[in-house]
N, C-alpha and C positions, 0 to 999 in steps of 0.2 A: 748168818751171811758170811762171816769170816771163815767159818769151819768149811762151808761149801766151797768158798773160793780157794782155800788151801787144798782141798781134795781135788778140785778141778785143775790146780796147778801141779798136781802130781805128788803132793806132800802126804806123808803119813799123819794121821790125827789120832791122838790118845785122849779118850774120854773116860774118866774114872767115876765110878758110882759114888755118889755123895759129895763130889767136888763140883763147884760152880764154875770151873774153868776147863778149857780144852787146850791141849798142847799139840803144836804142829812141828813136824820135823822134815827137813829137806832130805829125801832119800832117793829122789829121782835123778836119773841121768837121761836127759832128753837127747834124742838123735840130732846130730847136727852136721852141716857141711863144713869142710874146712875152708879157710880163707884162701881164695885163689883168684887169679885173673878172670874177670867176667868174660865169657865167650863172645858177647856182642860188643865189647869195648876194648878191642886190641890196641896196644900202644907200644911203640918201640922203646921209648925212654921211660925212666922212673920205675917205681915199684909196681909189681903186677899183682896187687891185692885188691880184693873187692869185699864189700859188706855182705854179711849173711843175715839170717833171720834173728839171731841172738843178740840182744842189746849188750850183754856182757862181753861177747867176743868183739863187737864193733867198738866198744869203749876202750878195751885194751889195745886194739889196732890204733885208734886215734891217740891214745896216750903214749904209744911207742914212738910216734912221730912228733908229738908236742909235749915234750917233757918240761912242763912249766906248771907251778902251783896256780898260775893265773887261769889255766884251763878249767872251766866250770861246766857242769851239766845240770840241766833242769829236767826232772822226770815228770812225765804225764801218763795217766791211764786213759785210754780212749776206748770207746765202744761199750755199749750197755751190756752186750753178751760176751764179747771176746775178751774184754779188758786187756787190750793190747798195751804194753808199756812202750812209750816213745821217749827218746832222749834228745834234747836240743843242747848242743855244745856251743860255747863261745869263749872268748879270751877276755877276761875281766881287765878293764883299763884300756882295752882296745875297741871292744864292742860298745856302741852307744846304749847306755842304760835305758833311755826312753824307748828305743826300738825293741830292746829285750822285754820291757814291761808291756808294750803294745802287743808284741807277739804272744806273750804269756796270757794276756786277756783274750786274745782272738782264739788261741788254741783251746783255752778253757771254755769258751763259748760254743765250741763245735760239739754238736750232739749227733752221734752216729748210733745206729741200731745194730752194728755188727758185733 
């Protein structure tokens, strides 16, 4: 299953004869949009950035504005087929831990077939 997931993620997989292990390597460069102002959300003040499809780019954008070690992210994988990675950000010490745990339980309970 992990080998198939790696291949579906665009990684190269090395399988050697006589070895009980496979090795995966990130060699992919996925096409991506640049971070820019959303066309439907024009604003006069503030930065003109918008989230895109890549979690890594969105994480970097959030971290560029919230430069604190208290910024935390929890990762979740959703969808039985798509295996979409979702990130939930919060500021430790500011966010209520009970609410974070409730959210964690609820998002883990969601079962989607996408």
